[in-house]
C-alpha positions as CSV (number, residue, x, y, z in Angstrom):
1,M,69.5,68.6,-171.4
2,R,71.8,71.0,-169.6
3,L,73.0,71.6,-166.1
4,Q,70.7,73.6,-163.8
5,A,72.2,73.8,-160.4
6,V,75.4,73.4,-158.2
7,I,75.0,72.4,-154.6
8,L,78.1,73.2,-152.5
9,D,79.4,72.0,-149.2
10,W,80.7,74.6,-146.8
11,A,83.8,73.8,-144.7
12,G,86.8,72.7,-146.8
13,T,84.8,73.6,-150.0
14,V,84.0,77.3,-149.8
15,I,85.3,78.3,-146.3
16,D,87.7,77.0,-143.7
17,H,90.6,75.8,-145.9
18,G,91.6,72.4,-144.5
19,S,88.3,72.0,-142.6
20,R,90.1,72.8,-139.4
21,A,87.4,74.3,-137.1
22,P,85.8,71.1,-135.8
23,M,89.0,69.2,-135.1
24,G,90.0,70.7,-131.8
25,A,86.4,70.7,-130.6
26,F,86.1,67.0,-131.2
27,V,89.4,66.3,-129.4
28,R,88.4,68.5,-126.4
29,A,84.8,67.1,-126.2
30,F,86.0,63.5,-125.9
31,A,88.7,64.6,-123.5
32,Q,85.9,66.0,-121.2
33,F,84.7,62.4,-120.9
34,G,88.2,61.1,-120.1
35,V,89.0,59.7,-123.5
36,A,91.9,61.0,-125.6
37,I,91.5,61.0,-129.3
38,D,93.9,62.6,-131.9
39,I,93.2,64.7,-135.0
40,A,93.3,61.6,-137.2
41,D,90.6,60.0,-135.2
42,A,88.5,63.2,-135.4
43,R,89.0,63.6,-139.1
44,G,87.9,60.1,-140.2
45,P,84.2,60.6,-140.5
46,M,84.3,64.2,-141.5
47,G,81.4,65.3,-143.7
48,M,78.7,63.4,-141.7
49,A,76.2,65.1,-139.5
50,K,77.9,65.9,-136.2
51,W,75.9,63.3,-134.2
52,D,76.8,60.6,-136.8
53,H,80.4,61.8,-136.8
54,I,80.6,61.5,-133.0
55,R,79.0,58.1,-133.2
56,A,81.5,56.9,-135.8
57,V,84.5,58.2,-133.8
58,G,83.2,56.5,-130.6
59,H,82.7,53.2,-132.3
60,A,86.1,53.2,-134.0
61,P,88.1,50.3,-132.5
62,K,90.8,52.4,-130.8
63,V,88.4,54.9,-129.3
64,A,85.9,52.2,-128.4
65,A,88.6,50.4,-126.5
66,A,89.7,53.5,-124.7
67,W,86.1,54.3,-123.8
68,R,85.6,50.8,-122.4
69,A,88.8,51.1,-120.4
70,R,87.8,54.5,-118.9
71,H,84.0,53.9,-118.3
72,G,83.9,50.1,-117.8
73,R,81.2,49.7,-120.6
74,D,80.8,50.1,-124.3
75,F,80.3,53.4,-126.0
76,A,76.5,53.9,-126.2
77,E,73.9,56.0,-128.0
78,A,73.3,58.2,-124.9
79,D,77.0,59.0,-125.0
80,V,76.6,60.4,-128.5
81,Q,74.1,63.0,-127.3
82,A,76.1,63.8,-124.2
83,I,79.3,64.5,-126.2
84,F,77.3,66.4,-128.8
85,E,76.0,68.8,-126.1
86,V,79.6,69.5,-125.1
87,F,80.9,69.6,-128.7
88,E,78.4,72.0,-130.4
89,P,79.2,75.1,-128.2
90,M,82.9,74.5,-128.7
91,N,82.4,74.3,-132.5
92,V,80.2,77.3,-132.5
93,A,82.9,79.2,-130.7
94,A,85.7,78.0,-133.0
95,V,84.0,78.3,-136.3
96,R,84.1,82.1,-136.5
97,D,87.9,81.9,-136.5
98,H,87.9,79.5,-139.5
99,A,85.3,81.3,-141.7
100,D,87.6,82.8,-144.3
101,L,86.6,82.1,-147.9
102,I,88.9,79.7,-149.8
103,P,91.0,81.6,-152.4
104,G,89.1,81.8,-155.7
105,A,85.7,80.9,-154.2
106,V,84.0,84.2,-155.0
107,A,85.2,84.4,-158.6
108,A,84.3,80.7,-159.2
109,I,80.8,81.0,-157.8
110,Q,80.2,84.2,-159.8
111,A,81.3,82.3,-162.9
112,V,78.9,79.5,-162.0
113,R,76.0,81.9,-161.7
114,A,77.0,83.6,-164.9
115,K,76.4,80.3,-166.6
116,G,72.8,80.5,-165.4
117,L,73.2,77.9,-162.8
118,L,71.5,78.0,-159.4
119,V,73.7,77.8,-156.3
120,A,72.6,76.2,-153.0
121,A,74.3,74.2,-150.2
122,T,74.2,71.3,-147.9
123,T,76.4,70.9,-144.9
124,G,77.4,68.8,-141.9
125,Y,77.1,72.0,-139.8
126,T,74.1,72.2,-137.5
127,R,72.0,75.3,-137.8
128,P,73.6,77.1,-134.8
129,I,77.0,76.6,-136.4
130,L,75.9,77.8,-139.8
131,D,74.3,80.9,-138.2
132,Q,77.8,81.9,-137.1
133,V,79.6,81.5,-140.4
134,A,76.9,82.5,-143.0
135,P,77.0,86.2,-142.2
136,I,80.8,86.3,-142.4
137,A,80.7,84.5,-145.8
138,A,78.0,86.9,-147.0
139,A,80.0,89.9,-146.1
140,A,82.9,88.4,-148.0
141,G,80.8,87.9,-151.1
142,Y,79.3,84.4,-150.9
143,A,75.6,83.6,-150.1
144,P,73.9,80.5,-151.5
145,A,70.2,80.6,-152.2
146,F,69.8,78.5,-149.0
147,T,71.6,75.8,-147.0
148,V,70.3,72.5,-145.8
149,C,71.9,71.7,-142.4
150,A,72.6,68.5,-140.5
151,G,69.5,68.0,-138.3
152,D,67.1,69.7,-140.7
153,L,66.0,66.2,-142.0
154,P,65.7,62.7,-140.5
155,A,69.0,61.6,-142.0
156,G,72.2,63.4,-143.1
157,R,75.1,62.3,-145.3
158,P,75.7,60.0,-147.0
159,S,71.9,59.7,-147.4
160,P,70.4,61.6,-150.3
161,L,67.8,63.4,-148.3
162,M,69.5,66.8,-148.0
163,M,70.3,66.8,-151.7
164,W,66.7,65.8,-152.7
165,Y,65.3,68.5,-150.4
166,A,67.7,71.1,-151.9
167,M,66.7,70.0,-155.5
168,A,63.0,70.2,-154.5
169,K,63.4,73.7,-153.1
170,L,65.3,74.8,-156.2
171,G,62.7,73.2,-158.4
172,V,65.3,71.3,-160.5
173,W,65.2,67.9,-162.0
174,P,66.3,65.3,-163.2
175,A,69.2,64.6,-160.9
176,E,71.7,64.5,-163.7
177,T,71.2,68.3,-164.2
178,V,72.7,68.9,-160.7
179,V,76.3,68.8,-159.5
180,K,77.3,68.2,-155.9
181,V,80.7,69.7,-154.9
182,D,82.4,68.5,-151.7
183,D,85.7,67.7,-150.1
184,T,84.6,64.6,-148.1
185,A,83.7,61.0,-149.0
186,P,80.3,61.3,-147.2
187,G,79.6,64.5,-149.0
188,I,80.4,62.9,-152.4
189,G,78.3,59.9,-151.2
190,E,75.2,62.0,-150.8
191,G,75.5,63.2,-154.4
192,V,76.0,59.7,-155.6
193,A,73.0,58.5,-153.6
194,A,70.9,61.3,-155.0
195,G,71.9,60.5,-158.6
196,T,73.7,63.8,-159.3
197,W,77.1,64.5,-160.8
198,T,79.8,64.9,-158.1
199,I,83.0,66.9,-158.0
200,G,85.6,66.3,-155.3
201,L,88.0,68.9,-154.0
202,A,91.4,67.4,-153.1
203,L,93.6,70.0,-151.6
204,T,91.4,72.4,-149.7
205,G,89.5,70.0,-147.5
206,N,89.5,67.4,-144.8
207,A,91.8,64.8,-146.5
208,V,94.8,67.2,-146.6
209,G,93.8,69.3,-143.6
210,L,96.2,72.2,-144.2
211,S,95.5,75.9,-144.1
212,A,96.0,77.9,-147.3
213,E,99.4,79.2,-146.0
214,E,100.6,75.7,-145.0
215,L,99.6,74.3,-148.3
216,A,101.3,77.1,-150.2
217,A,104.5,76.5,-148.3
218,L,104.8,72.9,-149.6
219,S,106.9,72.1,-152.7
220,D,105.3,70.3,-155.6
221,A,107.0,67.1,-154.5
222,E,105.5,67.4,-151.0
223,R,102.1,68.3,-152.2
224,A,101.8,65.5,-154.8
225,P,101.3,62.5,-152.4
226,L,98.8,64.5,-150.3
227,R,96.8,65.2,-153.4
228,A,97.0,61.6,-154.6
229,K,95.7,60.3,-151.3
230,A,92.8,62.7,-151.3
231,E,92.0,62.0,-154.9
232,A,91.9,58.3,-154.3
233,E,89.5,58.8,-151.4
234,L,87.2,61.0,-153.4
235,F,87.2,58.7,-156.4
236,A,86.5,55.7,-154.2
237,A,83.5,57.5,-152.8
238,G,82.2,57.9,-156.4
239,A,83.3,61.3,-157.6
240,D,83.0,61.9,-161.3
241,L,85.8,64.5,-161.2
242,V,88.4,65.6,-158.6
243,I,89.9,69.0,-158.8
244,D,92.3,70.9,-156.5
245,S,89.9,73.6,-155.2
246,I,86.8,75.5,-155.9
247,A,88.8,77.9,-158.0
248,D,88.9,75.1,-160.6
249,L,85.1,74.6,-160.5
250,P,84.1,76.5,-163.7
251,S,86.4,74.4,-165.9
252,A,85.2,71.3,-164.2
253,L,81.6,72.2,-165.0
254,T,82.5,72.6,-168.6
255,T,83.8,69.0,-168.5
256,I,80.6,67.8,-166.9
257,E,78.5,69.7,-169.4
258,A,80.4,68.0,-172.3
259,R,79.7,64.5,-170.7
260,L,76.0,65.4,-170.2
261,A,75.8,66.5,-173.9
262,A,77.4,63.3,-175.0
263,G,74.7,61.3,-173.2
264,Q,76.8,60.2,-170.3
265,K,75.3,59.7,-166.8
266,P,76.7,60.5,-163.4
267,N,78.6,57.9,-161.3
268,Q,79.8,55.8,-164.1
269,G,83.5,56.2,-163.3
270,R,86.1,58.4,-164.7
């Protein structure tokens, strides 16, 4: 048995170093409803479908209390849709400014394909958001076979449905011949739920939240605790391996291939 496919996330994994595009949009969207949230509130559920993300933020204790104080009632399901309708155009507008490929992405994906592996994607982006960034990424050298978006199926992350759909479209099985690569706990969770191998990205994604330039400006001593925190979150979500960025993916796949050849299964710890 050998690996057949790699299924990548988008923001924080291949593009948008630090997964920064949605943050301001979440803050501004809640503000339009009279409730102030901060970037930490907005980042918490990152990786989920945007409706689920808004729902999780709205039900977080601090935000729920602020909503109750402002509106005189609890945050409700109708509020999720109302905020989403404000949020999505904001995110569509912002995402084009955060669509640069993460350093090393093109070379890493070329190396993955040179191994004979198929490359597809799942994302918390809705289809209108993906439609903005996919042409920019393609012009820069990255185009997966296809992307399964939030909203394409009845449930998003951390359910396995997007992964199973992607595997079916690729025609690959069993699940242990597939690797999911993601920077968020819900994204790792969808791979775990689907039964695939999972590789977490510690430094380029949501947990650290810094641009490539901001990260490069840190000393090793400053960077170490940020990586440790991100690594802990990703391993807690079930990641089989955690690496710094997609640039390290080819060597990580060699490790997974060795585990697979030795008869190991995904999601059995480090």
